[in-house]
C-alpha positions as semicolon CSV with decimal commas, in nm:
position;residue;x (nm);y (nm);z (nm)
1;X;17,199;6,194;6,162
2;X;16,978;5,919;6,303
3;X;17,074;5,605;6,492
4;X;17,110;5,278;6,296
5;X;16,901;5,014;6,477
6;X;17,118;4,735;6,624
7;X;17,450;4,900;6,529
8;X;17,613;4,902;6,874
9;X;17,951;4,738;6,815
10;X;18,280;4,830;6,655
11;X;18,161;4,674;6,329
12;X;17,868;4,790;6,112
13;X;17,705;4,517;5,903
14;X;17,455;4,604;5,631
15;X;17,353;4,274;5,469
16;X;17,213;4,316;5,118
17;X;17,270;4,688;5,115
18;X;17,035;4,870;4,880
19;X;16,995;5,232;4,761
20;X;16,763;5,318;5,049
21;X;17,061;5,270;5,286
22;X;17,278;5,520;5,098
23;X;17,404;5,806;5,309
24;X;17,659;5,958;5,544
25;X;17,769;5,742;5,836
26;X;17,963;5,804;6,157
27;X;18,013;5,621;6,485
28;X;18,013;5,745;6,844
29;X;18,260;5,572;7,075
30;X;18,213;5,616;7,451
31;X;18,374;5,499;7,773
32;X;18,367;5,612;8,133
33;X;18,567;5,919;8,057
34;X;18,374;6,058;7,762
35;X;18,276;6,019;7,397
36;X;18,420;6,087;7,055
37;X;18,279;6,083;6,699
38;X;18,457;5,915;6,409
39;X;18,503;6,101;6,079
40;X;18,204;6,087;5,844
41;X;18,217;5,832;5,562
42;X;17,989;5,783;5,261
43;X;17,834;5,442;5,189
44;X;17,644;5,387;4,867
45;X;17,492;5,094;4,685
46;X;17,350;5,188;4,352
47;X;17,191;5,527;4,292
48;X;17,209;5,781;4,570
49;X;16,974;6,078;4,532
50;X;17,159;6,380;4,667
51;X;16,911;6,637;4,532
52;X;16,545;6,568;4,456
53;X;16,292;6,770;4,254
54;X;16,110;7,047;4,441
55;X;15,751;7,162;4,394
56;X;15,699;7,513;4,263
57;X;15,437;7,765;4,153
58;X;15,512;7,957;3,833
59;X;15,351;8,193;3,585
60;X;15,224;8,051;3,260
61;X;15,468;8,093;2,968
62;X;15,765;8,152;3,199
63;X;16,084;7,945;3,174
64;X;16,150;7,686;3,445
65;X;16,377;7,396;3,538
66;X;16,351;7,092;3,765
67;X;16,668;6,921;3,888
68;X;16,779;6,593;4,035
69;X;17,130;6,529;4,171
70;X;17,252;6,169;4,201
71;X;17,558;5,949;4,220
72;X;17,592;5,579;4,147
73;X;17,798;5,302;3,996
74;X;17,893;5,381;3,638
75;X;17,705;5,617;3,406
76;X;17,360;5,733;3,518
77;X;17,049;5,726;3,301
78;X;16,749;5,952;3,363
79;X;16,384;5,943;3,258
80;X;16,154;6,225;3,365
81;X;15,780;6,155;3,389
82;X;15,470;6,373;3,394
83;X;15,178;6,224;3,588
84;X;15,348;5,887;3,563
85;X;15,400;5,898;3,186
86;X;15,746;5,921;3,027
87;X;15,827;6,257;2,868
88;X;15,998;6,302;2,532
89;X;16,210;6,595;2,419
90;X;16,047;6,869;2,215
91;X;16,126;7,221;2,106
92;X;15,976;7,348;2,432
93;X;16,066;7,072;2,681
94;X;16,424;6,941;2,689
95;X;16,645;6,735;2,917
96;X;16,397;6,451;2,969
97;X;16,695;6,209;2,983
98;X;16,922;6,433;3,188
99;X;16,950;6,557;3,543
100;X;16,787;6,891;3,457
101;X;16,443;6,911;3,297
102;X;16,395;7,246;3,119
103;X;16,078;7,424;3,003
104;X;16,127;7,704;2,751
105;X;15,782;7,830;2,845
106;X;15,539;7,663;3,084
107;X;15,194;7,579;2,950
108;X;14,876;7,466;3,122
109;X;14,960;7,113;3,011
110;X;15,269;7,133;3,236
111;X;15,058;7,187;3,550
112;X;15,113;6,832;3,677
113;X;15,309;6,596;3,903
114;X;15,666;6,500;3,805
115;X;15,921;6,243;3,910
116;X;16,240;6,100;3,763
117;X;16,368;5,745;3,725
118;X;16,745;5,731;3,782
119;X;16,935;5,414;3,688
120;X;17,296;5,305;3,734
121;X;17,469;4,970;3,678
122;X;17,300;4,821;3,984
123;X;16,959;4,966;4,051
124;X;16,683;5,204;3,943
125;X;16,536;5,446;4,194
126;X;16,247;5,691;4,168
127;X;16,265;6,043;4,304
128;X;15,990;6,189;4,515
129;X;15,698;6,345;4,328
130;X;15,710;6,723;4,280
131;X;15,433;6,936;4,136
132;X;15,442;7,232;3,902
133;X;15,152;7,470;3,951
134;X;15,093;7,704;3,659
135;X;14,920;8,033;3,738
136;X;14,699;8,216;3,675
137;X;14,438;7,949;3,619
138;X;14,228;7,968;3,304
139;X;13,901;8,138;3,398
140;X;13,549;8,046;3,296
141;X;13,433;8,266;3,007
142;X;13,071;8,356;2,943
143;X;13,055;8,237;2,583
144;X;12,683;8,265;2,510
145;X;12,359;8,388;2,666
146;X;12,126;8,248;2,403
147;X;12,106;7,886;2,295
148;X;11,850;7,650;2,449
149;X;11,580;7,786;2,682
150;X;11,676;7,823;3,049
151;X;11,667;7,504;3,257
152;X;11,816;7,296;3,537
153;X;11,856;6,922;3,613
154;X;11,921;6,844;3,247
155;X;12,188;6,631;3,083
156;X;12,495;6,729;2,879
157;X;12,747;6,483;2,732
158;X;13,022;6,508;2,472
159;X;12,977;6,305;2,152
160;X;13,338;6,222;2,054
161;X;13,231;6,071;1,720
162;X;13,071;6,391;1,593
163;X;13,261;6,650;1,798
164;X;12,955;6,811;1,961
165;X;12,802;6,828;2,307
166;X;12,450;6,686;2,335
167;X;12,195;6,846;2,570
168;X;11,863;6,687;2,661
169;X;11,563;6,752;2,885
170;X;11,554;6,912;3,228
171;X;11,322;7,147;3,415
172;X;11,237;7,483;3,261
173;X;10,980;7,749;3,336
174;X;10,612;7,756;3,249
175;X;10,257;7,756;3,374
176;X;10,196;7,382;3,329
177;X;10,383;7,056;3,384
178;X;10,410;7,020;3,006
179;X;10,591;7,352;2,991
180;X;10,828;7,278;3,282
181;X;10,937;6,921;3,199
182;X;11,135;6,919;2,875
183;X;11,245;6,659;2,620
184;X;11,414;6,875;2,357
185;X;11,756;6,784;2,214
186;X;12,030;7,038;2,135
187;X;12,387;7,016;2,007
188;X;12,674;7,260;2,071
189;X;12,978;7,268;1,841
190;X;13,171;7,533;2,031
191;X;13,019;7,818;1,832
192;X;12,647;7,755;1,788
193;X;12,364;7,574;1,963
194;X;12,143;7,380;1,719
195;X;11,802;7,232;1,800
196;X;11,771;6,871;1,680
197;X;11,427;6,752;1,574
198;X;11,393;6,375;1,606
199;X;11,121;6,131;1,506
200;X;11,121;5,974;1,851
201;X;11,242;6,099;2,188
202;X;11,220;6,007;2,557
203;X;10,926;6,162;2,740
204;X;10,995;6,492;2,921
205;X;11,207;6,431;3,230
206;X;11,473;6,559;3,470
207;X;11,746;6,412;3,695
208;X;11,823;6,127;3,453
209;X;12,157;5,967;3,370
210;X;12,329;6,046;3,039
211;X;12,658;5,901;2,912
212;X;12,831;5,853;2,576
213;X;12,935;5,505;2,460
214;X;13,256;5,572;2,266
215;X;13,275;5,218;2,127
216;X;12,926;5,214;1,974
217;X;12,903;5,589;1,910
218;X;12,571;5,648;2,089
219;X;12,451;5,847;2,388
220;X;12,282;5,632;2,654
221;X;12,002;5,768;2,874
222;X;11,845;5,590;3,170
223;X;11,566;5,680;3,412
224;X;11,489;6,023;3,549
225;X;11,185;6,192;3,697
226;X;10,881;6,211;3,473
227;X;10,556;6,387;3,554
228;X;10,220;6,318;3,395
229;X;10,064;6,627;3,552
230;X;9,813;6,416;3,744
231;X;10,000;6,187;3,982
232;X;10,317;6,391;4,039
233;X;10,678;6,306;3,961
234;X;10,794;5,944;3,971
235;X;11,120;5,766;3,885
236;X;11,137;5,619;3,537
237;X;11,308;5,296;3,428
238;X;11,342;5,341;3,050
239;X;11,661;5,295;2,849
240;X;11,713;5,517;2,541
241;X;11,998;5,569;2,292
242;X;12,074;5,860;2,060
243;X;12,289;5,809;1,748
244;X;12,315;6,172;1,636
245;X;11,998;6,147;1,426
246;X;11,724;5,986;1,634
247;X;11,638;5,853;1,978
248;X;11,561;5,480;2,006
249;X;11,411;5,310;2,310
250;X;11,568;4,977;2,413
251;X;11,374;4,695;2,580
252;X;11,619;4,473;2,770
253;X;11,506;4,154;2,945
254;X;11,603;4,301;3,282
255;X;11,694;4,651;3,396
256;X;11,769;4,847;3,710
257;X;11,475;4,959;3,919
258;X;11,325;5,290;3,806
259;X;11,522;5,574;3,959
260;X;11,640;5,933;3,937
261;X;11,948;6,132;4,048
262;X;12,186;5,843;3,977
263;X;12,536;5,834;3,829
264;X;12,583;5,710;3,471
265;X;12,925;5,689;3,307
266;X;13,106;5,496;3,032
267;X;13,375;5,238;3,114
268;X;13,604;5,223;2,806
269;X;13,801;4,926;2,942
270;X;13,500;4,693;2,951
271;X;13,305;4,889;2,689
272;X;12,996;4,919;2,906
273;X;12,789;5,204;3,045
274;X;12,779;5,185;3,425
275;X;12,499;5,298;3,657
276;X;12,547;5,365;4,029
277;X;12,303;5,452;4,306
278;X;12,023;5,703;4,277
279;X;11,679;5,743;4,432
280;X;11,433;5,455;4,386
281;X;11,106;5,342;4,542
282;X;11,265;5,024;4,675
283;X;11,258;4,939;5,048
284;X;11,609;5,081;5,060
285;X;11,564;5,389;4,839
286;X;11,941;5,436;4,796
287;X;12,072;5,085;4,771
288;X;12,400;5,185;4,609
289;X;12,370;4,909;4,347
290;X;12,581;4,897;4,029
291;X;12,458;4,789;3,684
292;X;12,630;4,775;3,344
293;X;12,476;4,816;2,995
294;X;12,644;4,661;2,691
295;X;12,395;4,786;2,432
296;X;12,171;4,479;2,468
297;X;12,136;4,386;2,834
298;X;12,163;4,535;3,181
299;X;12,367;4,325;3,427
300;X;12,379;4,384;3,801
301;X;12,728;4,364;3,946
302;X;12,789;4,176;4,267
303;X;12,989;4,398;4,503
304;X;13,229;4,238;4,749
305;X;13,462;4,403;4,995
306;X;13,461;4,767;5,096
307;X;13,207;5,001;4,940
308;X;13,085;5,358;5,000
309;X;12,854;5,369;5,300
310;X;12,638;5,674;5,361
311;X;12,439;5,590;5,668
312;X;12,138;5,362;5,640
313;X;12,056;5,485;5,287
314;X;12,358;5,315;5,130
315;X;12,456;5,559;4,854
316;X;12,493;5,938;4,856
317;X;12,217;6,170;4,737
318;X;12,258;6,247;4,367
319;X;12,598;6,077;4,319
320;X;12,802;6,174;4,014
321;X;13,091;5,975;3,869
322;X;13,321;5,999;3,570
323;X;13,581;5,762;3,424
324;X;13,948;5,853;3,468
325;X;14,113;5,733;3,145
326;X;14,467;5,781;3,273
327;X;14,422;5,573;3,589
328;X;14,166;5,321;3,472
329;X;13,886;5,376;3,722
330;X;13,579;5,588;3,786
331;X;13,591;5,857;4,053
332;X;13,320;5,937;4,309
333;X;13,416;6,278;4,457
334;X;13,375;6,348;4,828
335;X;13,000;6,377;4,874
336;X;12,763;6,448;5,160
337;X;12,837;6,216;5,455
338;X;13,125;6,051;5,267
339;X;13,349;6,020;5,571
340;X;13,414;5,784;5,856
341;X;13,377;6,054;6,119
342;X;13,570;6,358;6,232
343;X;13,826;6,463;5,973
344;X;13,834;6,122;5,802
345;X;13,728;6,218;5,449
346;X;13,759;5,990;5,148
347;X;13,732;5,970;4,771
348;X;13,606;5,639;4,630
349;X;13,707;5,483;4,298
350;X;13,547;5,195;4,103
351;X;13,764;4,993;3,864
352;X;13,482;4,789;3,713
353;X;13,521;4,510;3,971
354;X;13,557;4,661;4,316
355;X;13,554;4,983;4,516
356;X;13,867;5,138;4,663
357;X;13,858;5,393;4,943
358;X;14,116;5,670;4,914
359;X;14,117;5,869;5,239
360;X;14,272;6,209;5,289
361;X;14,314;6,442;5,583
362;X;14,073;6,733;5,585
363;X;14,287;7,045;5,637
364;X;14,007;7,301;5,636
365;X;13,756;7,458;5,402
366;X;13,920;7,587;5,086
367;X;14,231;7,380;5,154
368;X;14,078;7,033;5,118
369;X;13,753;6,942;4,942
370;X;13,488;6,919;5,212
371;X;13,178;6,790;5,037
372;X;13,105;6,807;4,669
373;X;12,729;6,850;4,714
374;X;12,442;6,775;4,479
375;X;12,422;6,931;4,136
376;X;12,796;6,973;4,085
377;X;12,987;6,979;3,759
378;X;13,207;6,673;3,699
379;X;13,419;6,591;3,392
380;X;13,740;6,416;3,292
381;X;13,995;6,658;3,145
382;X;14,161;6,448;2,874
383;X;14,417;6,722;2,803
384;X;14,578;6,717;3,148
385;X;14,453;6,372;3,252
386;X;14,256;6,487;3,556
387;X;13,909;6,444;3,699
388;X;13,759;6,786;3,775
389;X;13,460;6,888;3,985
390;X;13,324;7,226;4,092
391;X;13,010;7,403;4,214
392;X;12,710;7,217;4,349
393;X;12,507;7,264;4,666
394;X;12,798;7,193;4,901
395;X;13,065;7,433;5,027
396;X;13,282;7,485;4,718
397;X;13,093;7,710;4,480
398;X;13,402;7,926;4,433
399;X;13,655;7,645;4,394
400;X;13,737;7,383;4,134
401;X;13,907;7,059;4,246
402;X;14,137;6,843;4,030
403;X;14,212;6,477;4,107
404;X;14,570;6,367;4,027
405;X;14,536;6,010;4,154
406;X;14,661;6,090;4,504
407;X;14,487;6,405;4,616
408;X;14,267;6,694;4,505
409;X;14,432;7,018;4,387
410;X;14,243;7,345;4,408
411;X;14,177;7,620;4,154
412;X;13,974;7,928;4,250
413;X;13,687;8,020;4,020
414;X;13,433;8,299;4,013
415;X;13,120;8,246;4,219
416;X;12,907;8,356;3,925
417;X;12,986;8,023;3,760
418;X;12,985;7,801;4,069
419;X;12,650;7,926;4,197
420;X;12,468;7,792;3,891
421;X;12,336;7,489;4,079
422;X;12,211;7,182;3,891
423;X;12,374;7,298;3,570
424;X;12,510;7,038;3,328
425;X;12,867;7,007;3,205
426;X;13,071;6,818;2,948
427;X;13,435;6,816;2,836
428;X;13,490;6,898;2,469
429;X;13,793;6,682;2,382
430;X;13,838;6,844;2,041
431;X;13,878;7,195;2,181
432;X;14,014;7,109;2,531
433;X;13,721;7,300;2,674
434;X;13,501;7,248;2,976
435;X;13,143;7,347;2,881
436;X;12,872;7,433;3,135
437;X;12,513;7,522;3,046
438;X;12,212;7,641;3,241
439;X;12,141;7,579;3,606
440;X;11,965;7,773;3,878
441;X;12,174;8,075;3,974
442;X;12,157;8,151;4,348
443;X;12,450;8,392;4,381
444;X;12,478;8,752;4,493
445;X;12,357;8,921;4,172
446;X;11,979;8,958;4,215
447;X;11,926;9,049;3,850
448;X;12,074;8,717;3,737
449;X;11,902;8,483;3,983
450;X;11,682;8,197;3,871
451;X;11,700;7,955;3,580
452;X;11,970;8,048;3,333
453;X;12,052;7,988;2,967
454;X;12,416;8,087;2,999
455;X;12,696;7,890;2,836
456;X;13,029;7,904;3,018
457;X;13,356;7,763;2,888
458;X;13,690;7,700;3,058
459;X;13,944;7,649;2,781
460;X;14,298;7,532;2,853
461;X;14,438;7,778;2,601
462;X;14,777;7,936;2,666
463;X;14,786;8,163;2,363
464;X;14,468;8,367;2,305
465;X;14,200;8,201;2,097
466;X;13,868;8,336;1,976
467;X;13,560;8,146;2,088
468;X;13,333;8,390;1,904
469;X;13,435;8,606;1,609
470;X;13,300;8,966;1,611
471;X;12,922;8,990;1,602
472;X;12,724;9,312;1,548
473;X;12,433;9,408;1,773
474;X;12,213;9,702;1,676
475;X;12,049;9,902;1,957
476;X;11,788;10,140;1,811
477;X;11,713;10,281;2,155
478;X;12,060;10,434;2,183
479;X;12,129;10,464;1,810
480;X;12,450;10,268;1,865
481;X;12,621;9,963;1,721
482;X;12,788;9,708;1,950
483;X;13,057;9,477;1,811
484;X;13,137;9,190;2,051
485;X;13,374;8,895;2,049
486;X;13,459;8,623;2,305
487;X;13,821;8,526;2,367
488;X;14,001;8,283;2,597
489;X;14,364;8,246;2,696
490;X;14,605;8,290;2,982
491;X;14,485;8,600;3,168
492;X;14,494;8,891;3,170
493;X;14,382;8,954;2,812
494;X;14,396;9,296;2,647
495;X;14,193;9,414;2,349
496;X;14,280;9,656;2,070
497;X;14,004;9,741;1,823
498;X;14,112;9,866;1,480
499;X;13,935;10,024;1,187
500;X;14,091;9,957;0,848
501;X;14,406;9,843;1,028
502;X;14,439;10,161;1,241
503;X;14,409;10,149;1,620
504;X;14,095;10,321;1,748
505;X;14,122;10,579;2,024
506;X;13,883;10,591;2,318
507;X;13,707;10,906;2,202
508;X;13,380;10,995;2,040
509;X;13,228;10,823;1,846
510;X;13,403;10,513;1,982
511;X;13,399;10,361;2,329
512;X;13,509;10,023;2,458
513;X;13,811;10,025;2,228
514;X;14,012;9,824;2,483
515;X;13,733;9,586;2,586
516;X;13,571;9,281;2,430
517;X;13,279;9,500;2,312
518;X;13,327;9,801;2,085
519;X;13,054;10,066;2,085
520;X;13,008;10,289;1,779
521;X;12,778;10,590;1,773
522;X;12,649;10,573;1,419
523;X;12,436;10,887;1,414
524;X;12,720;11,138;1,424
525;X;12,983;10,959;1,218
526;X;13,020;10,741;0,915
527;X;13,064;10,386;1,046
528;X;13,179;10,242;0,720
529;X;13,499;10,039;0,742
530;X;13,659;9,706;0,827
531;X;13,677;9,643;1,201
532;X;13,885;9,383;1,376
533;X;14,030;9,322;1,722
534;X;14,378;9,214;1,833
535;X;14,365;9,012;2,157
536;X;14,692;8,984;2,350
537;X;14,787;8,768;2,647
538;X;15,090;8,638;2,834
539;X;15,170;8,379;2,570
540;X;15,092;8,552;2,241
541;X;14,820;8,726;2,046
542;X;14,527;8,650;1,816
543;X;14,360;8,871;1,555
544;X;13,991;8,839;1,485
545;X;13,831;8,819;1,148
546;X;13,745;9,159;1,001
547;X;13,382;9,261;1,004
548;X;13,250;9,528;0,769
549;X;13,022;9,801;0,899
550;X;12,832;9,971;0,620
551;X;12,637;10,215;0,830
552;X;12,258;10,224;0,811
553;X;12,055;10,373;0,523
554;X;11,846;10,572;0,768
555;X;12,151;10,724;0,932
556;X;12,313;10,793;0,593
557;X;12,017;11,014;0,491
558;X;12,038;11,224;0,806
559;X;12,221;11,555;0,770
560;X;12,239;11,818;1,044
561;X;12,334;12,158;0,896
562;X;12,482;12,434;1,111
563;X;12,480;12,803;1,029
564;X;12,593;13,099;1,246
565;X;12,313;13,337;1,334
566;X;12,212;13,554;1,632
567;X;11,965;13,391;1,868
568;X;11,763;13,636;2,078
569;X;12,027;13,903;2,014
570;X;12,309;13,677;2,134
571;X;12,569;13,476;1,934
572;X;12,419;13,147;1,828
573;X;12,373;12,888;1,556
574;X;12,081;12,760;1,355
575;X;12,041;12,383;1,322
576;X;11,846;12,264;1,019
577;X;11,764;11,930;0,859
578;X;11,546;11,800;0,581
579;X;11,476;11,441;0,687
580;X;11,104;11,409;0,764
581;X;11,031;11,259;1,104
582;X;11,388;11,308;1,232
583;X;11,420;11,378;1,604
584;X;11,672;11,629;1,740
585;X;11,848;11,512;2,057
586;X;12,095;11,679;2,294
587;X;12,348;11,561;2,552
588;X;12,606;11,718;2,785
589;X;12,882;11,488;2,651
590;X;12,920;11,294;2,325
591;X;12,852;10,958;2,490
592;X;12,521;11,073;2,636
593;X;12,281;11,043;2,797
594;X;12,083;11,174;2,498
595;X;11,740;11,332;2,544
596;X;11,496;11,468;2,283
597;X;11,481;11,845;2,241
598;X;11,118;11,920;2,321
599;X;10,922;12,067;2,027
600;X;11,233;12,106;1,807
601;X;11,160;12,156;1,437
602;X;11,385;12,263;1,153
603;X;11,528;12,526;1,164
604;X;11,608;12,520;1,535
605;X;11,795;12,805;1,710
606;X;12,071;12,694;1,953
607;X;12,248;12,952;2,173
608;X;12,625;12,919;2,212
609;X;12,638;13,067;2,560
610;X;12,573;12,882;2,885
611;X;12,616;12,506;2,932
612;X;12,785;12,327;2,641
613;X;12,557;12,086;2,457
614;X;12,599;11,828;2,183
615;X;12,327;11,767;1,922
616;X;12,243;11,476;1,695
617;X;11,957;11,353;1,478
618;X;11,774;11,024;1,524
619;X;11,600;10,881;1,222
620;X;11,236;10,779;1,228
């Protein structure tokens, strides 16, 4: 109980009583001899929330319920909301118009903020917001190690018209400036990277801005660092557009000052591409100016009121922004020096007209986002309606942060992904997949350090899905066949390889029968058959396409004959073969390591006493 201000007489008056005054009441009467409490009474006006939703953390695909308990005048009506949007009943989610909201099986889509509108004959009240956290989080999957050449400081944007991600430019490796600075264009459809040859293209460059104009169906590129090889790298002020076939340079009457490391994003409300900040050669090299591009002209926006201030420079180094479709503004994550001092951190949003500062209390590293850092990944997840950032040169290489309009929520990720600095990322709306390519890996694995050509994906898939169907790799050095697939889904995933519909056992000539890569020793067995893999997860299973292994002609001609015969007066066998050029190898176990038998020719005597050995033939 708490004291009611001003209620110090034998009569309690509550003029214009509203639902916020609902509750239990009692009075304390005192005199010189003591005090006594009156019985408790209940006073209500409209809806009284007796039980409000509670936040929870749950496993993906588990059943769950959220409840609200209320009383009021007359029948009560309920409307549950997810991230501020009204829910509707489905086969999996029921009770959206009742006091209990039920999930037959939680999905990644359900990882969100919930509240409930409760209405009676007098008023409508809103419950507090409660969150459902769905674990384990979907991991990043290494989908490809080929694709475009390795690079950093390039651009990647999703083309929603054609359903592909467009990659351009960046810094690669080479002996000359012409080798390092790139201007090649690539497209990724979720399975393959394809090089696009265009009649025209921007000059080689890095640290440019790249965005996709959904209204006009073109990618917009501005600025970047170009290098002639003679005078060094300088900011560029060109405007280019890509329509899926060719690059076209635009020549507006006015344009932003040449710059690099700026933010470029599309505003679907005003149908303009917006530029913010970056490094220029102006007197104030980071003026923090904002420009919009409508396909014909650049227009500088006049900024009034509060705005991000980052010391004397004005805007942060290498700012990155993305448009939040659900909330109708662009988000600038916490960046270097983006705070008012001490623990006063803030996220800034731009609604097309003005900036809004959204402060939050810094609760410690790993609990609150500290500083996003340069070279981070930043996308809008259209599936869950969240802005996401991760990685970069700040302090959060092993965390991913999700903006829900009020605060940042944390997911842990592997450092192998987050330490790819200055990679590029896009969100594939068609496949609900976050795609990251390239970057400069600076993590703990020395063999992987440097510029990378790795493609990572984080797919919000509950049931297992196959990102890559089985692919065969032939390794002549080991005389083995590798069959690999790439799957995503709620972890952990298990794998079961089958041959002609029969589960394979982890025994020679097969290994990796419960992994994503099956290894087949083709020299000592007939590989012929139809191979497939069943991938199982928490929420279901997926079966790959069957791939046919025919064996190799060279291996098919090899025949190792064995006949019993004394060897040096002791029991032994004679190994013989007729294939010219064949090499006899031996190993202590069937899976190797295999080494050539020095000087072995057919017939070859092999004693059966002493250490056990396995033999095989390798074709020429």
